[in-house]
Structure formats: structure tokens, C-alpha cells
N, C-alpha and C positions, 0 to 999 in steps of 0.2 A: 504380732510376732514376725520378725523379718524372715524372708524366704532365702534359703541357701541356694544361690545360682552359680553356674559355672559356664564360661565360654568354651565351646567345643568347636573344633574343626576336624571333621571326619570325612573320609572318602568312602562313599557307598556306591557300589556298582560303577566305579570309575568317575563319579561326580563328587566334587568337594562341596560339602555343606558346612556353613558356619552358623551356629545357633547358640542361644543362651538357654540352658536347661536347668531345671531344678535338680538339686543334688539327689533327690530320692526317685527321680524318673528312671524307670527301667529301660534298658536298651530296646526291648521288644516293643514297649509303648512308644518310644521315640521313633522307631522305624515305622510302626503302623500309623500313629496319629500325627506326628510332626512331619514325617517325610512321605506319608501316604503310600507306603509300601506294605500293603495288606497281605502279601503272600507269606509273611512270617506269622505263623499261627501261634496263638497262645492256648495251650491246653491245660496243663496241671498247675502251672505257675510255681512249681517246686523243682524243676529241672529233671523230672523223672521221665516224661513222655517223649521228649525230643522234638515235638512239633515246632518249637521256636528256634531250632538250630540254624545258625548262620555261620559263615566263615569269617573269622576275626584274624586278620593277617595270615589267611590261608588255613587256619586251624578251626575245626568245628567247635562251636561253643553254644551253650544254652543262653539265648538272649534274655530270658526271663530271670536269670541269675546275675546279670550284670547291670550296672548303672550306665546310663547314657554318657555321663561324665567320664567314665573309664575308657570310652572310645576315642577320646581326644587324641588326635595325631595318628590314629590307626586307620586301617583299611578293612572295610566290611563288604562281603558279598552276600546278597540275599537271593532267593530263588528268582527274583525278577532279573538278576544279572547273569543268569545261566545262558540263555539263548543269545546268539549274536544279534538277532533282530526279531521283529514280530512275525516274520514269515518263515523262520527256520528254527526248529527246536534243537536244543542241545541233545547230544546222543543219549544222555540219561533220560531226558524227557521223552524222546522218541521211543526208546526201548520200553519205558513204562506204558506208553500208548500201545505199542506193537504187541506187548505181552499181557495186556490187560492187568497191569500191576496196581491199579487203584480202583477203589469203589467210591467211597464218599469223598476221598481226596484230602481229608483234613491233615493226615500225617504226612502226606506226600512232599510238601516243601522241605520239611525237616529231614526226611529220608534222602531226598535228592542232594541236599547240602552235605549231609554226612557222607554219602557215597561219592560225591565229587571229590572231597578231600581224600577219601580212602583210595579211590581208583586213580587219582593223580600219583599216588605213591606205590600202589600195588597194581601192576598192569595186567597180570594174568592170574587172578584169584580163582580158587575152586569154590564149590558150593559151600563147604564148611566155613571157609574164610569169609565169604559173603554173609552167611548167617551170623557169624561172630561180629562182623562189622555193623550189622543191622540190629544187634541185640539191645542197643540203647534207644531204639526208636519203637514206640508202641503203635501197633495198628490193630484196631478192633474189628475190621471188616474182612480182610483178605485171607488170613491164614498164612500169609507171607510167601507161599509157593510161587505165585506169579511175580511178586516183587523180586524174589531171588532169581528167577529166570530172566527178568528184565535187567537186573544188575549184571548177570553173566553176559548177556547179549551186549549191554552197554560197554562192558570192559573190552569185549572183542572189537566192537566198533571204534572205541577210543584208541585201541592199540593198532587199528588198521588191519585186523585179521578177519573181519566179517562185514558184509554190506548191510 
């Protein structure tokens, strides 16, 4: 049986990748196994938990619900692309650390990517807005309070109103 393959050229975290992919290859598997970007976690594989969230042309998407071939010609950012370099965390990452916003960390990459897109558009959210923005990301460990605190702190830092 012939394999349905597609040539893709996709920019991930600022780097252009050209690959040949099977038509049925999920974007999450492409990122994790072909590009070795294991920060994109796969949880439910149904688009419910949010662990696999990446930014697709700046918008948060569930990479377990997309095929890698759909990424052809597009730009993707994964959690590995958040920090400017290995020695400096992104304000979202630093706030999660400072506020103890993670425990096991499995949901964290998806939360960070969701909130990056949200905080790029909403510079001064309140607690209720943060909770609404987080509502599509499931966390079984933290109870969300520390995550919410971290996102409020990150918003202030990204807006330049807190150190």
C-alpha cells in the first residue's frame, strides 16, 4: 500500500525545517519525534487537556488535532521558543517559577503557550480573565491558584509595571 507523503516547509521557533511527512502524522508527533522538541506534551490526544498547545501563526492550537502537513508554509512556536536563550527565562516561565505555579509540570508547556498568546493581546487582565483564559488547560496537581498568581505577575512584568 503506497504511503501518502507531503513535502512541508515549516518555521518552528524561528528555524525553517523542510521535511517529507506522512499525511496521517500529527503535528504533535512531528514536533516531538521528527524535530525532537519534546516540550510539546501529548495528554489526551483529543484536544481536551491543552498539554499539546503550540502557537500556530501566533494563535494557540492543539497540535494533537492537526496534521503536520497542515503546517506547511506556517510558523509555529513551541515552549522551547519562549526564552531568548538558555540562561534567561521568558517572563511567563520566570513567574511560574517565582509563584510555584507548577508541580509535575506536564500541563505547563501548554499553559505557557496559551497564556503567551493571551497576554500578548490582553496586557492587564484581572484574575477572572486569567481564569477564563486558562479554562481550556487542565492541571491535575496545582488547583490553579498559583498558576493564576503567576500569570498575573507575568502580565505585570510583560507590561513593564512590575519587577
